[in-house]
Residue, then its C-alpha position, 0 to 999 in steps of 0.5 A: m718492292e716494298f714487300a721485298i724491302g719488308v721481307i729483306g728487312l724481316l730477314v735481316g732482323v731474323i739474321a740479326g736476332a739469330f746472330g745475337g742469340f748465337m753470340m749469347g749462346a757462345k758466351r754462355a757456353r764459354e762460361d759453362g766451359e770455364a766452370a766445368k774446367e774449374a770443377a774438373e781441376k778441383e776434382a783432379q786435385r781431389l783425386l790427386n790428393a787422395a792418391r797421394d794419401d793412399a800411396s802414403a798409407i801403403t808405404k807406411q804399411a809396407e814399412l811396418t810389415a818389413k819391420e815386423a818380418l825383420l823383427a821375427q827373423q831377428e828373434a828366430a836367429e836369437k832363439e836358434l843362437r840360444e839353443r845352440r849355446q845350450e847344446l854347447v853347454k850340455a856338450e861341454e858338461r857331457f864331455d866333462g862327465r865323460e872325462s871324470k868317468i874315464a879318470q875314475r875308470e883309469s883309477a879303478l883299473d890301476k887298483r885292479d892291476d894292483n890287486a891282480d898282482r897281489r893275487a898272482s903272488k898269492l897264487d904262486d905261494r899257494e901252488t908251492e904249498i899245494g905241491k908240498k901237500e901233494e907230496k905228503l898225500v902221495a906218501r900217505v896213500a902209500q902208507l894207507d895201501k900198506k895198512e889196507g893190505k894188512i887189514d885185508g889179511v887180518l879180516k880174512e883170518a877173522e872171517v875164517k876163524l868166525a866161520n869155524v866158530a859159528g859154523l856159518t859161511a860169510e854169505q850165510a852170515k850176511e843173509q842172516l844180518l840182512e834179514q835182521i836189519g830188514g826186519q828192524a827196518k820194517i818195524d822202524a818204517a812201520k813206526q814212522v808210518k804209524r806216527i805220520e798217519e796218526e798225525a794226518t788221520a787225526e787232522a783229517e778226521r777232525r775236519a771230516k767229522r766237523v763237516i759231516g757233523i754239521a751236515i748231519q745236524r743241519y739235515a735229519g730226514d725220516y726213514v721209511t722202509e719198504r718191501t717188495v710186497k704190498v698188502v691190500q686190506l679188504p672190508s671182508d673176506d667175501l671180496k676174495g671170491r669176487i676178486i678171483g671171479r668165476e674160474g679165476r677170470n678176474i684175478r687173471a685179468i688183473e695179473a695180465a693187465t698189471g703184470v703182478n702176482l696176487i697172493i690170496d691165502d688164509t690171511p684174513e681180510a688181506i691180499l698180497i701183491s708181489c712184483f719186482d717192479p715197484v711201479r707196476r706194484e703200485i698200479a696194481r694196489i691202486t687198481l685193487e683199491k678202486l675196484i673194491s670201492d667201486g664194487r664192479i669187478h669184471p675183466s673189462r672194468v679191470e682194463e679200464i681202471v688199470e688204464k686210468t691208474t697208469k695215467e694217474v701214476d705217471k702223473r704222480i711220477a712227474e710230480a715227484g720228480q719236480k717236487a724233488a728238484f723244487e725241494l733242492g732248489l734246482h732248475g734246468i733238469h731235463k724232463e726225462l731225468l725228472n721222470l726217472i727221479g720220480r720213478l725212484r719213489y717206487r724203488t727201494s734198496y735194502g728197504q730204503n726208499m730211493w726217492s727220499h734217499s736221493i733227496e737226502v744225499g742232495f741235501l748232505c752234499g750241498l751242506m758239505a759243499s757249503e762248508l768246504g766253499l764249493k758250489v752248492k748247486v752243483a753238489r746238490r745236483a750230483g747228489l740228487l741224480h747219483d742213483i738215477g740209474k736204479a730206475l732203469t736197472h731192471e730194463m738195462e744191464g750194467s752198473h746203475a752208476l754207469i747207466g745213470g752217468d750215461f743218461c745224465k750225459k745224454f740229457g745235457e748234464d755237466d761233465i762234473v755231474v756226469n762223473a760224480v754220478a758214474a764214479h760214486h761206486d768206483d766204477v770209473p775214477q773220480l775226477s773232481v771233489y764233487a764225486h767224493l762228496v757224493m760218495a760221502g753223502d751216499a754212505l751217510s744216508g745209507a749207513r745211518p742206523g735204521a736207514r736200510r734193512e738187510i735180510l737175515e741170510s746176507y747179514v749173517r753171511r757178512l759177519e761170517d766173512l768178516e771173521r773168516i778174513s780176519s782169522s786167515f792172518e798169521g798170529v790171529e787167535k780170535s776175531y769177533a764181528i760186532q755192532a751189526g758188522r760195522e766193527i771187527r775185533v781181532m785178538v792176536a798172540h802177544q808173543d807172535v805180534s808186536d805193537d808195531q806189527a799189530f798196526v800193520l796187521s790192522k791195515d792188511i785186514a782192512r785192505k783184504i776186506e775192501q777187496e773181497m767184500t761188498y758192504p754199506g758204510q765202513v767197517k772198523v778193524c780193531v786189533i787187540r794185543e795184550t800181555r797177561a801175567v798169571d801167578y798163584a798164591r799158595 
């Protein structure tokens, strides 16, 4: 019982403690709730205040943006208004200008109308005057017709009387008159032509002499005349027999290997080599000199020496071509053309070495081109290559100028150079000034004294032809070729040829010489007319 009472008491105590604790917890919870409520109210008040501030800022920003947009619209409207006002002002100004122009035009039209009225009145007056003049002219024409009829009658009567007196018809008299007038016209024309040609010739000759003189002064080459026969000197006449060999086998081997003719005669210590091909002649000369110096002369040795000499001469030819191009400062010439230039070293024309002649023509053309303001390299190139066809004329038929032009074109030379080479002897027309420079340089190089040698027969024949052509013209009494055929002097009868006719005669003789003769350089034709008065003192 006590135990139960104790348990009950314990339970009551526990319950009482629990209730007390509950009450205290509830109190604390109430206090905590009030504190939380107070804190929540404060936070809500803070959030409310922040929201109010944000709303106020947004409202102010919106108001500011609206004001700015309104201001921008106002400015745009004001700008547009100003522009429209300016356009209106300009339109008013244009309108005012047009009004003033219209007013000016109206005044000008009024003036024109007044002028037109005045002109119309003047035209009416002129028409009246013209009508009167026409009436006078008609009357005048009628009078002239009457007078013309009378004049025709008088002229016919005069013609009949003149025919009776002179014994000539009107046609015959007309022919004689035309002949006299024609002869006088020819003389007058000849005088005029002479005057013009003298003026033009004087100026052209002055300039040409200056250019040519400068070219000759700046270049003066040596001349070496050569022949188609080479002479090989022997140490003694005993070597002639060794060169001939037993039954002539050595000399036949030399001639067969070199293609030349050896002339062994009574000339002491000398053998002549004759051949039209200068290269073969040079090979034979060198071969003979080597055989003589070596002393071993037999057919097998001859063939060996000829083969070596041929290679040596080919090398010399190539070097000569390169040397010629180097002296003139030219580059880019094809190897085959250089070899042909080198072959000209063993080619002659009237005794003049063609290799030296080509170099000289190249220099002369270059000097003249520099004086005329032309391309010096092109002129030198054309001058060097102008006679290249002569290295092939014994192999090909035709003019050496055309052959040379074809070869230059084949190996890529410029058309100007090709034409200058082909046209330097008038085989084709000259298409550039460089062709004329080559012709002048060729004539200068070949026509200078001592440059070329002619055989006596051709020289004498040329002099005879000059005198024959000059004497074939009417009125010529005598003709003399002087200065080695460079000049022909023609003596004419003074009673048959006048001074003006002498001028015409010199041109006719020069043209006929150009057509019928071939000659280096130029020929001067000098016609001399003189009147001699002779009397005797007794």
